[in-house]
C-alpha positions as CSV (number, residue, x, y, z in Angstrom):
1,M,20.4,-2.9,58.4
2,G,17.2,-1.9,60.2
3,A,13.8,-3.3,59.8
4,R,12.5,-0.1,58.3
5,S,15.3,-0.1,55.7
6,L,14.5,-3.7,54.7
7,F,10.8,-2.9,54.4
8,S,11.5,0.2,52.3
9,K,13.6,-1.9,49.9
10,S,10.9,-4.4,49.6
11,L,8.6,-1.7,48.4
12,I,10.8,-1.2,45.3
13,W,9.7,-4.7,44.2
14,A,6.1,-4.4,45.5
15,I,5.3,-1.4,43.3
16,P,5.9,-3.1,39.9
17,L,4.3,-6.3,41.1
18,A,1.2,-4.4,42.2
19,L,1.1,-2.6,38.8
20,L,1.2,-6.0,37.0
21,T,-1.4,-7.5,39.3
22,F,-4.0,-4.7,39.2
23,A,-3.5,-3.3,35.7
24,P,-6.8,-4.0,33.8
25,T,-6.5,-5.8,30.4
26,P,-8.3,-4.1,27.6
27,A,-11.1,-6.3,26.2
28,F,-12.2,-6.1,22.6
29,P,-15.4,-8.0,22.1
30,H,-15.7,-10.0,18.9
31,G,-18.9,-11.8,19.4
32,S,-18.7,-15.4,18.2
33,L,-15.0,-15.0,17.2
34,S,-12.2,-15.9,19.6
35,M,-8.7,-17.2,19.8
36,D,-8.0,-20.8,20.9
37,D,-4.4,-22.2,20.8
38,D,-3.4,-19.5,18.3
39,I,-6.3,-20.5,16.0
40,C,-9.1,-18.1,15.3
41,V,-12.3,-19.9,16.1
42,L,-15.8,-18.9,15.0
43,K,-18.8,-20.5,16.7
44,V,-21.9,-20.9,14.6
45,G,-24.4,-22.3,17.0
46,R,-22.8,-25.4,18.4
47,Y,-20.6,-25.8,15.4
48,V,-16.9,-24.7,15.0
49,V,-15.4,-22.8,12.1
50,H,-11.7,-21.9,11.8
51,F,-11.3,-18.4,10.5
52,A,-8.2,-17.0,8.8
53,G,-7.7,-13.6,7.1
54,Y,-4.9,-12.5,4.8
55,Q,-3.7,-9.2,3.3
56,P,-0.9,-8.6,0.8
57,L,2.4,-7.3,2.4
58,D,3.0,-5.4,-0.9
59,K,0.1,-4.2,-3.1
60,K,2.2,-5.0,-6.2
61,D,2.9,-8.5,-5.1
62,M,-0.2,-10.5,-4.1
63,S,1.8,-13.6,-3.4
64,R,3.3,-12.3,-0.2
65,L,0.6,-12.3,2.4
66,T,0.3,-11.5,6.1
67,E,-2.2,-13.4,8.3
68,F,-4.5,-11.9,10.8
69,C,-7.3,-12.9,13.1
70,E,-10.3,-10.8,14.3
71,D,-9.5,-7.1,13.3
72,I,-8.2,-6.3,9.9
73,P,-5.0,-4.3,10.2
74,A,-5.3,-2.1,7.1
75,V,-7.6,-1.1,4.2
76,G,-7.2,-2.8,0.9
77,K,-7.6,-6.2,-0.6
78,T,-8.6,-8.8,2.0
79,F,-8.8,-12.6,1.7
80,V,-10.8,-14.7,4.2
81,V,-10.7,-18.5,4.4
82,L,-13.2,-20.5,6.5
83,D,-12.8,-24.1,7.4
84,L,-15.9,-25.9,8.5
85,V,-14.7,-28.3,11.2
86,D,-18.0,-30.1,11.9
87,P,-19.2,-32.4,9.1
88,E,-22.9,-31.4,9.8
89,L,-22.0,-27.8,8.9
90,R,-20.7,-28.9,5.5
91,K,-24.1,-30.1,4.5
92,M,-25.8,-26.8,5.3
93,P,-26.2,-23.9,3.0
94,I,-24.1,-21.0,4.4
95,A,-24.4,-17.3,3.6
96,V,-21.8,-14.6,4.6
97,R,-22.6,-10.9,4.9
98,V,-20.6,-7.9,6.1
99,V,-22.4,-4.7,7.1
100,Q,-21.3,-1.4,8.6
101,D,-21.4,-1.4,12.4
102,L,-24.1,1.1,13.6
103,G,-23.8,0.0,17.3
104,P,-24.9,-3.0,19.4
105,T,-28.6,-2.4,19.0
106,N,-28.4,-2.2,15.2
107,E,-26.0,-5.1,14.3
108,E,-27.6,-5.9,11.0
109,A,-29.2,-2.6,10.2
110,G,-26.2,-1.0,8.6
111,P,-25.5,-0.8,4.8
112,V,-24.3,-4.1,3.4
113,V,-20.8,-3.9,2.0
114,F,-20.3,-7.5,1.0
115,E,-22.6,-10.5,0.6
116,M,-22.1,-14.1,-0.4
117,P,-25.4,-16.0,-1.1
118,K,-26.2,-19.3,0.6
119,E,-24.3,-22.2,-0.7
120,S,-23.2,-25.6,0.6
121,H,-19.5,-26.4,0.9
122,P,-19.1,-30.2,1.1
123,T,-15.2,-30.0,1.0
124,G,-15.4,-28.1,4.3
125,T,-13.4,-25.0,3.0
126,F,-14.4,-21.9,1.2
127,S,-13.0,-18.4,0.8
128,Y,-14.0,-14.9,-0.3
129,N,-12.2,-11.6,-0.9
130,Y,-13.2,-8.0,-0.6
131,T,-11.4,-4.7,-0.9
132,F,-12.0,-2.3,2.0
133,D,-11.5,1.2,0.6
134,K,-11.8,3.0,4.0
135,P,-11.3,2.3,7.7
136,G,-14.2,1.7,10.0
137,K,-16.1,-0.7,12.1
138,F,-18.1,-3.6,10.6
139,V,-20.1,-6.7,11.6
140,G,-19.7,-10.0,9.9
141,V,-22.8,-12.2,9.9
142,I,-22.7,-15.9,9.0
143,T,-26.0,-17.7,8.5
144,A,-26.2,-21.5,8.2
145,G,-29.1,-23.8,7.6
146,A,-32.5,-23.7,5.9
147,D,-34.7,-20.5,6.2
148,T,-37.0,-22.2,8.7
149,D,-34.1,-23.4,10.9
150,E,-31.3,-21.0,10.6
151,I,-28.4,-20.5,13.0
152,T,-26.4,-17.2,12.9
153,A,-23.0,-16.0,14.2
154,R,-22.1,-12.3,14.4
155,F,-18.7,-10.9,15.0
156,P,-17.8,-7.2,15.1
157,F,-14.4,-6.2,13.7
158,S,-12.5,-3.1,12.7
159,V,-10.6,-2.2,9.6
160,G,-7.5,-0.1,9.6
161,Q,-7.9,1.2,13.2
162,P,-5.5,1.1,16.1
163,K,-6.3,-1.6,18.7
164,N,-5.8,0.6,21.7
165,N,-7.3,3.9,22.5
166,S,-4.8,6.3,24.1
167,W,-7.4,7.7,26.6
168,S,-8.4,4.2,27.6
169,L,-4.8,3.3,28.1
170,A,-4.2,6.3,30.3
171,L,-7.2,5.4,32.4
172,Y,-5.9,1.8,32.8
173,I,-2.5,3.1,33.9
174,A,-4.1,5.6,36.4
175,A,-6.2,2.8,37.8
176,A,-3.2,0.5,38.2
177,I,-1.2,3.2,39.9
178,A,-4.1,4.0,42.3
179,A,-4.4,0.3,43.1
180,A,-0.7,0.0,43.7
181,I,-0.6,3.1,46.1
182,G,-3.6,1.7,48.0
183,L,-1.8,-1.7,48.5
184,I,1.4,0.1,49.6
185,M,-0.5,2.3,52.1
186,V,-2.2,-0.7,53.7
187,A,1.2,-2.5,53.9
188,L,2.8,0.5,55.5
189,S,0.0,0.9,58.1
190,S,0.3,-2.8,59.1
191,H,4.1,-2.6,59.2
192,N,4.1,0.5,61.5
193,K,1.7,-1.2,63.9
194,V,4.0,-4.2,64.1
195,L,7.0,-1.9,64.8
196,D,5.1,-0.1,67.5
197,K,4.2,-3.3,69.3
198,S,7.7,-4.7,69.0
199,G,9.4,-1.5,70.2
200,L,11.6,-1.4,67.1
201,Q,10.1,1.9,65.9
C-alpha cells in the first residue's frame, strides 16, 4: 500500500476528529446561575444557594414531578426550592422577583410577573410556586440583606422555549466544516511537500 493511499485513509478519521475539535458549543448565559457537579448553583454575592425547579409530569397528578435547572421546559405550574448554603445568608431577609426579560439593558424594567416580599429563612430552605401561562423570556432577581446594604443576583431564563436555535445550529455546523476543510488542506499541502522531497510522489 502506497504512502498516498495510507494518508488518504487517515483523512477518513481526521475529518470527524476535526469536526469534534472545532465545532463551537452553544452558550446560554444564565447570569448568577450555573451547574456544578449536577447541582444548580446560584451565587448571591459571595454566598451560595442551591436552586431546584420542578414541574408536574401530568397536570392531573401533582405528585409526579420532573426536575429542571436553569430554563423551565414548559408552561404551567412550576415549583422552585432554594437552599441557603451559607449560614450568614439564612439571617438576611430575602426577596424574590420574576420580571419579563426586555433585554440586557433593561433587566429589571419589565413587568413583574411574580414577587415574594423580603423574609428571613432561618431553616435555610424555602420555596415558592407560580403558574406560567405563556412561553417567553424572564429574569429572576434575588435580593438579600437590608435596604442600605443589599446584594442582588440576576439570572435570565426561558419558559417553554427550545434550547437550540436551528439557524444557530446551522452556523455552528458550517463553521465546523470550514475549520475541518482548512485543517485538511494544510495537512495535504504539507504531505505533498514531503512526498516531493522524498521522491515518492
